Structure formats: C-alpha cells, structure tokens
Phi, psi and omega in degrees: 000139172309166182271070183234130176275154178306317181290320178302322183287313176300318176295322179294311176304312185290318182286337179274322180287319188306313182294341182274351184260103178299131179094356184289134178265335172201159173219152183219135176265176189305327184274008183219011182305150171240163186274335181247174179237085176299140176304333169293345182255004177267140004282153194228137176248123180244128180245130180204160183279137180247335175153187181204156168244131176249130178249098179296332179285358182283350176302331179263021177286177175281008188259009181261142179227137177056034177060026182286338177069130178222126175267116179280132175247127172252111178269134182251120174245134175261137172235111175267126176252102179268119197269308181201169173280142174299132176218291186238119190316303186299314176301310182308308190287330180288309178300320175301313176300316185294321179279335173298317180296321176293317177300316182300311180300321182293316182293315179304315181297320182288334182293338181269348178295133179236124001282154184310127183057013182082007185251109162305125183114342170279113197247338186197155186220131167229145177216160175225139170252143177214154179280146180221146168255115186268138173239132178232140180085182181078208176054217177294343186284346191069172180080171180290151172280141171241123183259149183229141171267146180191181175235141183244129171258122183250104186260128177252113185259124182266128183232124176202000000 
C-alpha cells in the first residue's frame, strides 16, 4: 500500500467533501468525532474508517512494472451525513433526498480531482449512498432514544 495512513485518508475525504455540501453546518473526521449530534451542528458530516481488504495476489497484476510488484488495498471509508432529528416522515425524507443529492454531487465532483482527494496513492473510487436512521441515547445508557435521519456514503478507495 502507498505510504498513506487511515487518518490521512479520513481527513482528506472529510476536508474535500465538507466545503462542497451546501448547507452543511459542521464536519468531523475520525480523529475528532463526538458522541452526540447537537441540533446546532446539523446537518453534520462524520467521516471514519470502516475497514480494508488487502490483495496480496495483486503483485502479479497488470499494475506491475519491471517486476516491482504492487500490493493493492481497498480501504472502506464511511461518510455519514446526519441531516436532522426524526420528526415527521415526509419532511424528514424530503430533506434527506435533497441532502443525498448534494452529497452525491460532492462525491462525484471529488472523484475527478487528481490526485483523488488530494492524496497521491489513491487510485480509484467506488461509492454507494444509502439512507440511515441513526440512534443516540437509550439502550444500556438509559433514557430515551433520539433518532436522526441521514445518508451514509460507503467509499471504497483503491490504494497502491
């Protein structure tokens, strides 16, 4: 894998996407995440590492030159856009759809930057957007649960 750290990738994704999402009030990368979602911070973007797959067989791929060998890593980064506290379904999903489109446009615009997200070594991007209901409170913590609607971008970044 290129000499890129998980924190560098999360920061690069966060710092690239945040200014492109109109109406975003706050963004947090993996090294600055908070436990709650104050209403003054919504919509809020949180970017964090989900995992990675390393392909040791990629050494024999068509990406090798002069038998130098390259190991390909696919790093998965989640970017959660928490839009608002759940209240009325129609209003929630109308605002969710609007922010999902802005989010998609921001990712698409970022994908044409070279180097990708400003990091040398990031060579490819696939992504998926999905609606998510986030929950805070309740459970073993006691007290009422608070639900939030948002969209999760699951970014698969190819690194070599």
